[in-house]
N, C-alpha and C positions, 0 to 999 in steps of 0.2 A: 473661486466660488462657482463659476460658470463652466469650466472646465469639469469640478467635481458634481455638478447638475446633471451635465450632459454624459459624464461617463455612468451615474445612476441610472439616468433614463434609459440609456441604451440596454444595460444590464438587465434593467426590469424587464423590457421589451423581448429581450434574447431568452429570458428565463420561460417567458408564457409562451414564446414560439416552440421552445424546444422542448416544454412539458408537453407539448402536442404528440411528439413522436412516441411517447411512454407508451401507449395502445400495441407499438409493435414489440414490446418486451415482456419478460414476463419474470416476476418475482421469485428468487431462488427458494425451491421447496424441497430439493435434497437434504438440506439443513434444516430440522423442525423448526428451531428457533428464529427462522429467518421468514417463515411465509408469509407472515401477518403483516409484514411491511405493506404502506400504503402504495399502490403500483403507480399512483399520478404525480406522488410527491417529486420535486425538485428544489433543489436549494445550492446557492454558490456564496462562499465568502473569500475576498480578497485581501490579504494584507501586503502593503507595500514596504519595500525596505526606505521609503521616505515617510513612513510611519501612515500613509493613507489607509484606510478600511471602507471597502465596499461590501455589502451583502444583498442579497435577493433571495426570495424564494422561501422555502421550506426549513430557514437557518438553525432553527431552534429543534428539529428532529435528530434524536439520538439514534445512533448504527454502530455496530461492532466494526473493528478496523479488518478484520478477515487478512485476506492476502497485503493489503497495505502495510500491516506490522511488520513484512518481511523486508523492508527498506531498514527499518531501526532496530530489527535482531540483526541483521547484516552490519549495521554500522557499530552495534555494540559489540557484536564477534569481532569485527576488526579491531576495534581499539581493545577488546580483552586478549585475543591469539594473537595479532599481526597478520598482514596482507599473506605471508608465505605458507602459514599453517592452514589459514581459511583456504586458500588455492590449491593445497594439496588435497583437499577433501572435496571440493565443489568447483565445476568448471567455470568458463567465462561467455559462454557461446548462446545462444537461443537454439530452441529445439524446433519451433514449428510445430511443436506435438500440444495437446493440451494438457493443463496444468498439472492434472492429475495422472498422467498417463506413465507407464511402469516400460512403455516399447525400447527406449535407448537406454535405460540402464543394463540391459542384456544386450543390444545390439553393438553398441560403441562404447569403448574402453568402459569396461563392465563393471557396473557397481557405483559408480562415480556420477553423482548428477551434471547435469550439464550448467546447471547456474542457478543461483541462490533463489531465484524467485517462482520457480517451479516446487512443488511441495517437496519432492524428493530433496532439491537442494536446502529449503528451509528447514526442512526435521534436522538434517544435518547440521544446519547454521544453529539451529536451537540448542545442540549438544555443546557447541565452542563458545558459549556463554558461560564465564565463570561464575561458580556457585555452590554451595555444598546441600546437592540435593536439587528437584525439582520447584520447592518452595522459594529457596532465596534465588534460584536464576530469575524465576519468573518475578519475584519483587525487585531485583534490579532492574530488568527491562521497562517492568511499570513505573519506577521512578524514573528512568531513563525518559522516559515517552511524558510522562507529567510534566517533567524541569521543560523539554522541549516546547508543548503546549502554554506551559504557563499558569498550569491547572492541577492544584493537588487533589481534585476531586475526581479525577478520572477513577475509573476503576472497571473491574469485569462485570460482564450481564452472565450471572451464573446458570440462567435458563440454557442460553444460547453453548457455554462451555459444557453445561453435560448432555446435550444433544449432539456436539459435535464430538464428544468422545463416545458415545452411546452409537454412532451412526458410521464411526470412522472405519469402515471394514478396508477399502481401499490405501486410507494413509497406513494402516498397521503394516498390508502387506509389503508396501514400499519402504516403511521402517524395518520390517526381519528380513528383507531383501538386503537391505544397505547392511543390516548386521550380519549377515551372512555372509558378505563380501569382503568384511571388516572396513568398510568405509564408515558406519557408525559404530562405535567403539562404547558409548554408553550406554545403560540397558534402555531396550525400548519403550517399555509403558512410562518410565520417568521421563524421557525425551519429549516424547508425546504428550505428556500433561504440560510440559513448557510449551510446545507448537500450540495446542488447542488452548491454552490461557491467553497467549498472545494475539492469537485470531478474536478472542471474545471482548478485547478490552473495549469500551464504549465512548465514541467521541461524538461531537457534532462537527459542521462545516468549520465554524470559527476557530475551534481548537486545533484542527486538521491543517486548517490554512497556516495558523501561526508555527505549527511542525515544519508545514513546507517552506515559510519566510527562512527559517533556519537554514534549509540547504539552499534554497535563493541566495543566502549571503554567506555562501561557502564553510557554515560550520560557524558561522559566528552569530551569537545570542544578539539580535537586536536589542534587548530591553537592557541587558548588562553589559554589550560590548565585547565580550569576552568569547574567545575561542572555543566553544564548548565539545566541539567534534574536529578532530586535524582536517583539513581541505582536502587531502590527498583522499581520504575516505569519501567526503562528500563526493567529491570528481567519479571513484568509482562506483557510488550508488545511481548517481544521476544518469551514469554512462549504462548502466543496468536497467533503469529505467526507461532508455529510450529502445533500448535493443529489446528487451524482455518485459517490460513492465507491463503491457496491455495484453497479456497471453500471447496466444498467437494470433492475432490483430494487431502485434506491435509494428510492422512494417506499415501496413497501411494508416494506422494512427501516426507515425512518424512524417509521411508524406502528405497528409490531410491537415495535420495540427501541426506537427514538428515541436514538442514540446516534452521534457523529461515527464512522465506521468507513471502512478501506481494506481491499480485498481484493486478492486475486491468485490466478492460476490455479494456483499450487502448492498452494494449499487454505490459504494463509496470511490471517489477518486481523488488522488493527491497528486496535483502538477506545480511545476513551477517555471516559471519564467527568469533563468538566471539574471541575477544582479536587480532584479526589479520587484515580481510579486509572488508571494506563496498564495496558492489556490486549494482549497476545499471544497467539494461537492458531492452531494448525495442525491441518487436516484434510482429507486430500487429498481424498475424493473431493466432486466438485463437481457442483451442481442445473445445470439448464439456462442458466442465466444466468453460470455460471461463478465460483459463489459456494459455499464449504464447506458442504455442507448440515447435518454434526453442530457445524460450527462456529456458525453461525447460530441453528441450535435450543439452543445453548449458551448463546449471548448473549441469546437471547428468555429463557432464564429467569432469568440473572442482571437483567436490565433489569425483567422484570415483578414477579419474586419481591422484588428490592431496592429498586424503584422507584428505579432508575436513570437512566430518561428524562428528557430535557432539555426535554420538552415539558409 
């Protein structure tokens, strides 16, 4: 009990300390549906493989998954299409470029995205999810995420979905370039519909942390004790989280925090302490790389003070 009280006290202290960093960032405004998020919000939830649960801050704040969803679309595509098919279409390397950059598609190995976590790669991955049209594909991904979160209430934010669809000029450019090079075989608009919908799935920190816990447990559902994702595919996903998960700040994050993580421009971060903890964070104020300013600071505290780095 004393240990639990100590953990909670330190967590509360670090949340309030890290929240002060939010003034250094800005809420994403290029997607109109995200612009109204509270700049100084910060919340964290931690689920332990031993059943412990901690939360602090604004954990009831709902937000869209955005690029965090790329972890789960990759996992479902691997389960649907297999490792060989997926990596014939998408590479395994970080780019060092912005997540929505087109540059490397033309300069290196023309048309094949470097990894599944940049927008180009995630669009291709969306096309590899099985289903008869975008509605069935989107529904299968939503049900997969609901299952991992243990919450069937998860759904889309229709306003965010519409705003993403209406302002996605660069993503359309990327998708048509992929189509022109034969990397994307499905219909462009139908594939983009799946991609926009996955980004608009609404979660809170607690749900996100439970999804992370499955990854921390190597694909075993901690509630049912069943292997719901093959361990090999979870290894692949966590490897990408380390090398590409924090956009083009992934190397810096690996040095300073040292945990597999995936961020999204809503300010969410999903992170994993392998074998121990699943972590969900929300902090809408972003730095120049698109990562939560306060959220990264909070994870730095956790990793350094509790010696959680995997390195």
